[in-house]
N, C-alpha and C positions, 0 to 999 in steps of 0.2 A: 711798884717801884721799890718799896722797902724790902721785899723779898729778894730782888736782884742785888741790891746793895749788900744785904746780909750774906748772900751766897758768895759774893765776890771777895769778902773779907775772911771767909772761913778756909782752913786748910782743906786741900782737895785730896781725895783718895783715888789712887790709880791702881787698877788690878790688871796684871799682865795676863793676856789670854793664854789659856792652856795650863795654867797652874792653879792650885787650890788657893782660895782667898787667904788662908792663914800663912802661906808661903810667899804670896805676891803683894802683900800690903806695902805700899809706899805712900807716905803722906807728904804733900808739898807744904812745907811750913811757911815759906815766903819767897817772894821775888824781889830782887834788889839790884841796883847797879853796883858795880865794883868801886869801892872807895880807894883812893891812893894810886890810881892807875899809873901816873907818870913818876911816882916816887919809888917804884919797885921794879920787878922784872917784866911786867906786862908789855911795855913797848918793845923790848927786845924779843919777846916770845910771840908777839902779835901774829907774824906770818904763819906760825905753826898751830895757832889756836883755831878750832872749828866749833860750830854749833854742836851741842850735846857732849862736848869734851868734859870728862869727869874730873872733878876737883876734890881736894882734901881740905877739910876744915880743921884748923889747929887753934886751940884756945891759947891766948897769951895773957895770962893773969897778971904778969908783972909789967905789962905795957904801960909806960909812964903817961901816955896821952889818953888812954881809955881803959878803965879797969874791966870792961866787958869785951875787950878786943877779941875778934875771931878772924884769923888770917885765912886766906884762900891760897892754896898751893897747887901747882901742877908740876909733876915730876920733881918734887922737892924744891921747887923755886917759888918764891912768894910773888903772886900777881898783885895782891892788895888785900883789902879787908872788907868784911861786911860793914856797911855804913854805921857810924855811931848813931845811936837812937833807934836802930833796927836790929841790933845784935843781942839784946838781952835774952830772948828766948833761946836762941842757938847756944849762947854762952852757958846758960844754966843747964841745958840738956847735955852739952858736952861734959860739963862738970859731973853730971850724973851718969857718965859713961854710956849715953844713948848712942845708937848707931845712926850717925848723920853723914850725909854726903852733899855735894853740890855739883851742879853741871852748868855749863854755859847754855843759856837759852837764846841769846841773840848777840851778834857782833855788828857794830855799826861804825865803819871806818870814817864816816863824816861827822860823827858826834864829837862834842868836846870830851876831853880826857875821861872824867869819871862817869860819863854816860856811854862810853864805847862798848862796855861789856855788861850785859844783863845776865844775872845768874838766878838759879832756883836752888833753894836749900830743901833737901829731902830727908825724911826720917824713915828708916826701914824697920 
């Protein structure tokens, strides 16, 4: 049981078939729900979003509500944020110019606002 718990909390390494491991490394850093769903453009963009939609992470160091804020954007429009309390690692990696991306893992139209979009944060 301890082994399963440990494995579930560790970043996961995905290797794309047909490519060398050094070119194909993608580490899943986290899975989170999108924070701030109803306060940004996510409701208006909802019909156009699909599973595996690629998102851009943008560090907001001057955010007055969260000094570790990381916004999630699609086509230049803000969907919301990584949740406060789950954004420290991504914020620090972005500050260090690491290559991070995010994608939509799940869309749930019946969930409450901040639970409608589940995302994955990836490091390449």
